[in-house]
Backbone as CSV, one residue per row, in Angstrom:
resi,resn,N_x,N_y,N_z,CA_x,CA_y,CA_z,C_x,C_y,C_z
1,MET,93.198,135.969,96.849,92.655,134.844,96.107,92.861,133.526,96.840
2,GLY,93.858,133.470,97.686,94.041,132.300,98.533,94.492,131.064,97.783
3,ILE,93.917,129.944,98.189,94.284,128.647,97.628,93.932,128.565,96.145
4,LYS,92.769,129.107,95.764,92.372,129.066,94.355,93.355,129.839,93.492
5,GLY,93.815,130.967,93.985,94.800,131.752,93.242,96.108,131.008,93.083
6,ALA,96.524,130.323,94.132,97.760,129.537,94.056,97.610,128.400,93.052
7,ALA,96.438,127.775,93.035,96.193,126.685,92.085,96.203,127.198,90.649
8,VAL,95.570,128.346,90.421,95.548,128.928,89.078,96.957,129.314,88.644
9,ALA,97.710,129.939,89.550,99.082,130.346,89.220,99.960,129.134,88.919
10,THR,99.799,128.078,89.690,100.582,126.865,89.458,100.230,126.244,88.114
11,SER,98.951,126.140,87.819,98.517,125.573,86.538,99.031,126.403,85.372
12,PHE,98.940,127.725,85.506,99.415,128.609,84.448,100.919,128.459,84.232
13,SER,101.672,128.382,85.310,103.124,128.247,85.171,103.504,126.899,84.561
14,GLN,102.783,125.844,84.921,103.049,124.530,84.327,102.752,124.540,82.837
15,LEU,101.646,125.181,82.447,101.275,125.266,81.042,102.311,126.069,80.263
16,CYS,102.744,127.197,80.813,103.774,128.010,80.153,105.071,127.232,80.004
17,GLY,105.455,126.507,81.025,106.668,125.704,80.956,106.579,124.624,79.890
18,ALA,105.433,123.955,79.812,105.245,122.901,78.805,105.289,123.483,77.399
19,LEU,104.637,124.635,77.195,104.659,125.266,75.876,106.065,125.726,75.493
20,LEU,106.778,126.285,76.435,108.151,126.736,76.177,109.057,125.553,75.839
21,TYR,108.942,124.480,76.599,109.757,123.288,76.357,109.405,122.665,75.004
22,GLY,108.109,122.581,74.700,107.692,122.032,73.411,108.191,122.855,72.243
23,SER,108.121,124.189,72.367,108.617,125.039,71.278,110.127,124.892,71.118
24,LEU,110.831,124.740,72.226,112.282,124.531,72.156,112.604,123.217,71.442
25,LEU,111.860,122.158,71.757,112.087,120.866,71.102,111.768,120.942,69.616
26,LEU,110.702,121.667,69.269,110.371,121.818,67.851,111.432,122.618,67.111
27,ARG,111.922,123.694,67.730,112.925,124.544,67.104,114.225,123.790,66.869
28,LYS,114.595,122.929,67.808,115.849,122.178,67.674,115.683,120.948,66.791
29,GLY,114.453,120.640,66.395,114.211,119.502,65.519,114.182,118.169,66.232
30,VAL,114.026,118.163,67.534,114.026,116.919,68.289,112.751,116.127,68.038
31,LEU,111.659,116.817,67.768,110.384,116.137,67.579,110.188,115.616,66.164
32,LYS,111.204,115.719,65.328,111.163,115.156,63.983,112.230,114.084,63.885
33,SER,111.906,113.003,63.191,112.913,111.959,62.994,113.686,112.246,61.714
34,ASN,114.724,111.508,61.469,115.585,111.753,60.314,115.026,111.193,59.015
35,ASP,114.216,110.149,59.098,113.738,109.525,57.871,112.345,110.046,57.502
36,ASN,112.257,110.685,56.358,111.007,111.174,55.777,110.275,112.190,56.652
37,GLU,110.954,112.805,57.571,110.376,113.837,58.433,109.096,113.373,59.126
38,GLU,109.047,112.122,59.519,107.900,111.614,60.266,108.015,112.030,61.718
39,SER,106.887,112.048,62.390,106.924,112.400,63.805,107.501,111.250,64.608
40,ILE,107.943,111.559,65.801,108.554,110.565,66.675,107.599,109.404,66.964
41,PRO,106.324,109.639,67.323,105.459,108.487,67.613,105.329,107.510,66.455
42,LYS,105.254,108.018,65.213,105.150,107.120,64.057,106.423,106.299,63.890
43,THR,107.562,106.950,64.054,108.836,106.258,63.920,108.992,105.195,65.001
44,VAL,108.627,105.561,66.231,108.722,104.605,67.341,107.793,103.420,67.088
45,TRP,106.587,103.686,66.597,105.646,102.605,66.323,106.199,101.651,65.272
46,LYS,106.806,102.201,64.207,107.395,101.348,63.166,108.516,100.484,63.738
47,LYS,109.399,101.111,64.525,110.516,100.365,65.096,110.030,99.311,66.085
48,LEU,108.970,99.629,66.821,108.411,98.661,67.756,107.852,97.463,67.010
49,LYS,107.189,97.698,65.891,106.683,96.595,65.074,107.829,95.718,64.566
50,GLN,108.945,96.370,64.163,110.102,95.610,63.699,110.679,94.750,64.811
51,ILE,110.767,95.325,66.001,111.323,94.586,67.135,110.441,93.402,67.486
52,VAL,109.128,93.602,67.508,108.201,92.517,67.853,108.272,91.409,66.818
53,SER,108.318,91.767,65.536,108.389,90.725,64.508,109.739,90.010,64.549
54,ARG,110.800,90.730,64.901,112.126,90.126,64.992,112.210,89.189,66.198
55,ASN,111.548,89.556,67.311,111.623,88.740,68.514,111.004,87.361,68.315
56,SER,110.015,87.251,67.456,109.402,85.938,67.249,110.359,84.977,66.560
57,GLU,111.368,85.517,65.860,112.314,84.678,65.138,113.595,84.418,65.928
58,ASP,113.746,85.018,67.116,114.968,84.868,67.905,115.142,83.433,68.383
59,SER,116.384,83.039,68.488,116.686,81.705,68.988,116.543,81.685,70.504
60,ALA,116.502,80.512,71.076,116.352,80.360,72.521,117.574,80.938,73.240
61,GLU,118.745,80.781,72.658,119.967,81.300,73.277,119.949,82.829,73.331
62,LEU,119.502,83.457,72.253,119.424,84.910,72.220,118.392,85.425,73.217
63,LYS,117.280,84.715,73.332,116.259,85.105,74.310,116.801,84.999,75.731
64,GLN,117.608,83.965,75.994,118.219,83.817,77.314,119.177,84.963,77.607
65,LYS,119.964,85.361,76.616,120.884,86.475,76.794,120.127,87.774,77.072
66,LYS,119.042,88.002,76.333,118.235,89.204,76.540,117.630,89.210,77.941
67,ARG,117.175,88.052,78.382,116.588,87.945,79.721,117.639,88.213,80.794
68,ALA,118.845,87.713,80.586,119.935,87.944,81.542,120.300,89.423,81.598
69,ILE,120.332,90.069,80.441,120.631,91.502,80.411,119.535,92.281,81.129
70,SER,118.284,91.923,80.897,117.167,92.610,81.552,117.230,92.443,83.067
71,LEU,117.543,91.251,83.530,117.660,91.027,84.973,118.812,91.821,85.573
72,THR,119.914,91.918,84.852,121.048,92.713,85.327,120.652,94.181,85.470
73,ILE,119.944,94.697,84.496,119.494,96.091,84.551,118.528,96.289,85.703
74,LEU,117.601,95.363,85.893,116.642,95.479,87.001,117.343,95.441,88.351
75,ARG,118.307,94.562,88.494,119.047,94.492,89.766,119.833,95.769,90.018
76,ALA,120.428,96.307,88.972,121.217,97.522,89.120,120.337,98.713,89.498
77,ASN,119.119,98.723,89.026,118.214,99.840,89.305,117.343,99.623,90.533
78,ALA,117.443,98.482,91.173,116.597,98.208,92.339,116.856,99.210,93.456
79,ALA,118.119,99.573,93.682,118.439,100.536,94.737,117.829,101.904,94.431
80,MET,117.883,102.313,93.176,117.319,103.605,92.814,115.790,103.588,92.945
81,ILE,115.169,102.495,92.562,113.720,102.374,92.693,113.326,102.434,94.164
82,LEU,114.069,101.751,95.011,113.798,101.774,96.446,113.992,103.181,97.009
83,LYS,115.049,103.861,96.581,115.313,105.231,97.045,114.179,106.163,96.639
84,GLN,113.774,106.110,95.377,112.703,106.981,94.906,111.387,106.671,95.608
85,GLY,111.114,105.401,95.809,109.887,105.026,96.514,109.866,105.538,97.937
86,SER,110.994,105.430,98.627,111.042,105.917,100.007,110.954,107.441,100.066
87,LEU,111.557,108.124,99.081,111.419,109.583,99.021,109.966,109.994,98.801
88,LEU,109.300,109.326,97.885,107.893,109.638,97.636,107.037,109.376,98.870
89,LEU,107.318,108.290,99.546,106.579,107.979,100.773,106.832,109.043,101.840
90,GLY,108.084,109.469,101.969,108.412,110.520,102.930,107.752,111.843,102.589
91,TRP,107.739,112.199,101.307,107.087,113.449,100.895,105.586,113.376,101.137
92,ALA,104.991,112.233,100.846,103.552,112.095,101.072,103.228,112.203,102.560
93,TYR,104.050,111.601,103.394,103.832,111.680,104.842,103.985,113.122,105.329
94,ALA,105.047,113.800,104.880,105.264,115.186,105.297,104.132,116.094,104.823
95,THR,103.645,115.870,103.627,102.532,116.665,103.113,101.259,116.389,103.903
96,SER,101.022,115.132,104.246,99.817,114.813,105.023,99.880,115.445,106.413
97,ARG,101.070,115.477,106.996,101.216,116.138,108.308,101.027,117.649,108.180
98,ALA,101.544,118.233,107.092,101.418,119.677,106.895,99.963,120.082,106.672
99,THR,99.181,119.222,106.015,97.778,119.572,105.768,96.981,119.649,107.064
100,ARG,97.419,118.947,108.073,96.718,118.983,109.362,97.034,120.250,110.145
101,MET,98.048,120.991,109.702,98.467,122.188,110.427,97.874,123.475,109.869
102,GLY,97.316,123.426,108.682,96.685,124.614,108.123,97.164,124.933,106.721
103,HIS,96.441,125.865,106.090,96.717,126.214,104.697,98.074,126.889,104.529
104,ALA,98.417,127.775,105.430,99.689,128.494,105.306,100.867,127.530,105.441
105,ILE,100.743,126.550,106.320,101.825,125.569,106.503,101.980,124.708,105.248
106,VAL,100.855,124.323,104.630,100.916,123.522,103.407,101.589,124.319,102.296
107,ALA,101.222,125.599,102.175,101.833,126.443,101.144,103.338,126.570,101.380
108,ALA,103.744,126.783,102.623,105.171,126.882,102.939,105.887,125.560,102.669
109,HIS,105.227,124.460,103.004,105.796,123.130,102.759,106.010,122.913,101.260
110,GLN,105.024,123.265,100.450,105.136,123.075,99.007,106.226,123.966,98.420
111,MET,106.338,125.185,98.910,107.401,126.066,98.432,108.778,125.485,98.781
112,GLY,108.919,125.025,100.009,110.183,124.412,100.418,110.504,123.175,99.603
113,LEU,109.508,122.345,99.360,109.701,121.127,98.576,110.072,121.470,97.134
114,SER,109.419,122.477,96.564,109.725,122.886,95.193,111.146,123.418,95.087
115,LEU,111.555,124.233,96.036,112.926,124.752,96.014,113.951,123.637,96.197
116,TRP,113.645,122.710,97.092,114.560,121.579,97.309,114.719,120.763,96.037
117,MET,113.600,120.495,95.355,113.664,119.713,94.118,114.408,120.489,93.031
118,LEU,114.188,121.795,92.940,114.882,122.606,91.962,116.386,122.542,92.176
119,PHE,116.837,122.717,93.403,118.265,122.694,93.675,118.846,121.289,93.557
120,SER,118.059,120.275,93.862,118.587,118.908,93.730,118.774,118.534,92.271
121,TYR,117.908,119.029,91.381,118.082,118.773,89.951,119.220,119.599,89.374
122,ALA,119.417,120.793,89.911,120.470,121.678,89.393,121.857,121.143,89.737
123,LEU,121.976,120.443,90.849,123.276,119.914,91.239,123.473,118.593,90.566
């Protein structure tokens, strides 16, 4: 089946994984909120409306504190954002080089990348 077979198998495995994960979340009750058994999106939307209406009444001092906290978080995560961006750039470059070498090399590259990501998440 070649490349088409690999694409179908990958799509099927992703779909099975998503269904399994979704059923696990439903079984554990994660997709239900505590109040009135509403779904998570409805609860989040209500809380977001509360936050937006509350923010209009905040004092200037509180807004300054929130801005300072946000900047601190952004600075702390800048290194991680840079690391992830450089990893993505490196993976894209390696994949582009592998595509120039042939289909078998691309398949081997993707398998190696998938295994590397699996083990990096497991550790």
